[in-house]
C-alpha positions, 0 to 999 in steps of 0.5 A: 140622928136618931129618927124618932117615931119611926113606927118600927121600934120595938117590933119583933121578928125571928132573924130569918124573917128579919133577914130576908125582909130587910134583904129584899128591901136593900138593906144589909145585915153589917155589923153583928155579934151574938146578941145584936145586929144592925141593918144598913140601906145606902141612900145615894144622891149627888155624889154624897151617901147616906146610911139608915141604919136599924139597930137590933138586939136579940131577945132570945137565941143567938144570931147565928140561929135562924129562930133567934127573936129580935126587936128593933131599937133605935133608927139612925140615919147618917151621911157617909164620911172617908174612909168609913164612918158616919156622921150622925150630926150632919143635916140630912136632906129632905129628899134622902128623909123621904126615902128613908121614911118611905123604907121604914113604912115598907119595913114596918109593914112586911114585918107586921104581916 
């Protein structure tokens, strides 16, 4: 599920700062290539795992350069499926959405400083 009106879509940051902020908030940069990266936050509840995924794309530079400028694209949330995948169509519990919204608000605040 795409999280609309998340407050962070379109924000820009250099790679070093974005990596630092997301790491401090519990995100991990999983998928990455030269011009795009995703940051995932694992949220667990009652034996189920959900992932909040922030997609980014390089506006200038490449991801191996700490001064590369990235902008945030879509933000997704999905339920983890076995053995490895995300189901974006599953209903997301309100408690998980609350945690996701709080993390996105923290991310917005820290990127805007």
